[in-house]
C-alpha positions as a Markdown table, in Angstrom:
| # | Residue | x | y | z |
|---|---|---|---|---|
| 1 | Met | 181.6 | 173.2 | -42.6 |
| 2 | Val | 183.6 | 172.8 | -45.8 |
| 3 | Leu | 186.6 | 174.6 | -44.3 |
| 4 | Ala | 186.5 | 172.3 | -41.3 |
| 5 | Gly | 186.7 | 169.3 | -43.6 |
| 6 | Ile | 189.6 | 170.8 | -45.5 |
| 7 | Gly | 191.4 | 171.5 | -42.3 |
| 8 | Ala | 190.9 | 168.0 | -41.0 |
| 9 | Gly | 192.1 | 166.6 | -44.3 |
| 10 | Leu | 195.2 | 168.7 | -44.4 |
| 11 | Ala | 196.0 | 167.6 | -40.8 |
| 12 | Ala | 195.7 | 164.0 | -41.8 |
| 13 | Ile | 197.7 | 164.4 | -45.0 |
| 14 | Gly | 200.4 | 166.2 | -43.0 |
| 15 | Ala | 200.6 | 163.5 | -40.4 |
| 16 | Gly | 200.8 | 160.8 | -43.1 |
| 17 | Ile | 203.7 | 162.6 | -44.8 |
| 18 | Gly | 205.5 | 163.2 | -41.5 |
| 19 | Ile | 205.2 | 159.6 | -40.4 |
| 20 | Gly | 206.3 | 158.4 | -43.9 |
| 21 | Arg | 209.4 | 160.5 | -43.7 |
| 22 | Ile | 210.2 | 159.2 | -40.2 |
| 23 | Gly | 209.8 | 155.6 | -41.4 |
| 24 | Gly | 212.0 | 156.2 | -44.4 |
| 25 | Ser | 214.7 | 157.9 | -42.4 |
| 26 | Ala | 214.6 | 155.1 | -39.8 |
| 27 | Met | 215.0 | 152.5 | -42.5 |
| 28 | Asp | 218.0 | 154.4 | -43.9 |
| 29 | Ala | 219.5 | 154.7 | -40.5 |
| 30 | Ile | 219.0 | 151.0 | -39.7 |
| 31 | Ala | 220.6 | 150.1 | -43.1 |
| 32 | Arg | 223.7 | 152.1 | -42.1 |
| 33 | Gln | 223.9 | 150.9 | -38.5 |
| 34 | Pro | 222.1 | 147.6 | -38.0 |
| 35 | Glu | 223.4 | 147.3 | -34.4 |
| 36 | Ala | 221.4 | 150.4 | -33.4 |
| 37 | Thr | 218.1 | 149.0 | -34.6 |
| 38 | Ser | 216.4 | 149.0 | -31.2 |
| 39 | Lys | 217.3 | 152.6 | -30.4 |
| 40 | Ile | 216.2 | 153.8 | -33.8 |
| 41 | Gln | 212.9 | 151.9 | -33.6 |
| 42 | Thr | 212.2 | 153.3 | -30.2 |
| 43 | Ala | 212.8 | 156.9 | -31.3 |
| 44 | Met | 210.8 | 156.3 | -34.4 |
| 45 | Ile | 207.8 | 155.0 | -32.5 |
| 46 | Ile | 207.9 | 157.9 | -30.0 |
| 47 | Ala | 208.1 | 160.5 | -32.8 |
| 48 | Ala | 205.3 | 158.9 | -34.8 |
| 49 | Ala | 203.1 | 158.9 | -31.7 |
| 50 | Leu | 203.8 | 162.6 | -31.1 |
| 51 | Ile | 202.9 | 163.4 | -34.7 |
| 52 | Glu | 199.7 | 161.4 | -34.4 |
| 53 | Gly | 198.8 | 163.3 | -31.2 |
| 54 | Val | 199.3 | 166.6 | -32.9 |
| 55 | Ala | 197.3 | 165.5 | -36.0 |
| 56 | Leu | 194.4 | 164.3 | -33.8 |
| 57 | Phe | 194.4 | 167.6 | -31.9 |
| 58 | Ala | 194.4 | 169.5 | -35.3 |
| 59 | Val | 191.5 | 167.4 | -36.6 |
| 60 | Val | 189.4 | 168.0 | -33.4 |
| 61 | Val | 190.1 | 171.7 | -33.5 |
| 62 | Ala | 189.2 | 171.9 | -37.2 |
| 63 | Leu | 186.0 | 170.1 | -36.6 |
| 64 | Ile | 185.0 | 172.1 | -33.5 |
| 65 | Ala | 185.9 | 175.5 | -35.0 |
| 66 | Lys | 183.2 | 175.2 | -37.7 |
């Protein structure tokens, strides 16, 4: 049970780091090319959603695999 909690926690931390990097990179890109804001935001949201999906799957697998 303890290992399941550690696995779920690592998945959540990894997702947070990944989404943070995406957000930071998107802000840098928007600062360089403000006219491409809508394209950058769309790509950022899609990437963040994919990361969240993988993180949710990892949490569920960690908790089921006891």
